[in-house]
MIKOLZA-762374 format. One record per residue (C-alpha): x, y, z; residue number from 0; residue in three letters. Coordinates in steps of 0.02 Angstrom, whole numbers, plus 50000, padded with zeros to 5 digits. Layout:
% residues N
<atom c1="X" c2="Y" c3="Z" i="NUM" aa="ALA"/>
...
//
This chain:
% residues 60
<atom c1="39112" c2="57729" c3="40310" i="0" aa="UNK"/>
<atom c1="39045" c2="57684" c3="40481" i="1" aa="UNK"/>
<atom c1="38869" c2="57630" c3="40513" i="2" aa="UNK"/>
<atom c1="38755" c2="57767" c3="40585" i="3" aa="UNK"/>
<atom c1="38729" c2="57672" c3="40748" i="4" aa="UNK"/>
<atom c1="38918" c2="57661" c3="40776" i="5" aa="UNK"/>
<atom c1="38935" c2="57849" c3="40748" i="6" aa="UNK"/>
<atom c1="38793" c2="57876" c3="40872" i="7" aa="UNK"/>
<atom c1="38878" c2="57766" c3="41003" i="8" aa="UNK"/>
<atom c1="39043" c2="57859" c3="40983" i="9" aa="UNK"/>
<atom c1="38954" c2="58027" c3="41001" i="10" aa="UNK"/>
<atom c1="38864" c2="57967" c3="41159" i="11" aa="UNK"/>
<atom c1="39027" c2="57904" c3="41234" i="12" aa="UNK"/>
<atom c1="39115" c2="58069" c3="41199" i="13" aa="UNK"/>
<atom c1="38972" c2="58169" c3="41275" i="14" aa="UNK"/>
<atom c1="38975" c2="58059" c3="41432" i="15" aa="UNK"/>
<atom c1="39163" c2="58081" c3="41450" i="16" aa="UNK"/>
<atom c1="39145" c2="58270" c3="41431" i="17" aa="UNK"/>
<atom c1="39006" c2="58272" c3="41562" i="18" aa="UNK"/>
<atom c1="39117" c2="58174" c3="41684" i="19" aa="UNK"/>
<atom c1="39262" c2="58295" c3="41658" i="20" aa="UNK"/>
<atom c1="39148" c2="58444" c3="41695" i="21" aa="UNK"/>
<atom c1="39084" c2="58363" c3="41855" i="22" aa="UNK"/>
<atom c1="39257" c2="58332" c3="41928" i="23" aa="UNK"/>
<atom c1="39280" c2="58430" c3="42089" i="24" aa="UNK"/>
<atom c1="39418" c2="58559" c3="42091" i="25" aa="UNK"/>
<atom c1="39509" c2="58609" c3="42249" i="26" aa="UNK"/>
<atom c1="39628" c2="58754" c3="42239" i="27" aa="UNK"/>
<atom c1="39780" c2="58727" c3="42349" i="28" aa="UNK"/>
<atom c1="39854" c2="58887" c3="42420" i="29" aa="UNK"/>
<atom c1="40031" c2="58930" c3="42369" i="30" aa="UNK"/>
<atom c1="40138" c2="58948" c3="42525" i="31" aa="UNK"/>
<atom c1="40313" c2="59020" c3="42522" i="32" aa="UNK"/>
<atom c1="40451" c2="58889" c3="42528" i="33" aa="UNK"/>
<atom c1="40511" c2="58845" c3="42703" i="34" aa="UNK"/>
<atom c1="40661" c2="58942" c3="42764" i="35" aa="UNK"/>
<atom c1="40821" c2="58857" c3="42815" i="36" aa="UNK"/>
<atom c1="40813" c2="58793" c3="42993" i="37" aa="UNK"/>
<atom c1="40986" c2="58864" c3="43026" i="38" aa="UNK"/>
<atom c1="40915" c2="59041" c3="43001" i="39" aa="UNK"/>
<atom c1="40931" c2="59118" c3="43176" i="40" aa="UNK"/>
<atom c1="40811" c2="59261" c3="43138" i="41" aa="UNK"/>
<atom c1="40666" c2="59145" c3="43104" i="42" aa="UNK"/>
<atom c1="40507" c2="59207" c3="43185" i="43" aa="UNK"/>
<atom c1="40370" c2="59114" c3="43086" i="44" aa="UNK"/>
<atom c1="40289" c2="59278" c3="43034" i="45" aa="UNK"/>
<atom c1="40295" c2="59224" c3="42852" i="46" aa="UNK"/>
<atom c1="40180" c2="59075" c3="42888" i="47" aa="UNK"/>
<atom c1="39998" c2="59118" c3="42844" i="48" aa="UNK"/>
<atom c1="39874" c2="59112" c3="42984" i="49" aa="UNK"/>
<atom c1="39711" c2="59014" c3="42977" i="50" aa="UNK"/>
<atom c1="39664" c2="58834" c3="42958" i="51" aa="UNK"/>
<atom c1="39799" c2="58721" c3="42893" i="52" aa="UNK"/>
<atom c1="39804" c2="58535" c3="42878" i="53" aa="UNK"/>
<atom c1="39822" c2="58384" c3="42767" i="54" aa="UNK"/>
<atom c1="39731" c2="58362" c3="42603" i="55" aa="UNK"/>
<atom c1="39697" c2="58183" c3="42547" i="56" aa="UNK"/>
<atom c1="39659" c2="58165" c3="42364" i="57" aa="UNK"/>
<atom c1="39595" c2="57996" c3="42308" i="58" aa="UNK"/>
<atom c1="39634" c2="57948" c3="42130" i="59" aa="UNK"/>
//
């Protein structure tokens, strides 16, 4: 059986890890349709959503 102070340390560590997971930011990335073949002669870019688009940099 573990000493009570060891059990307390494990509990504190698990609570801290849970708190960090809850604080992680979440960015939902929109789901765009797959690009059409460039040889498609009827391409008119109407299937591309309008609005702000750019690059997302995610630091690990």
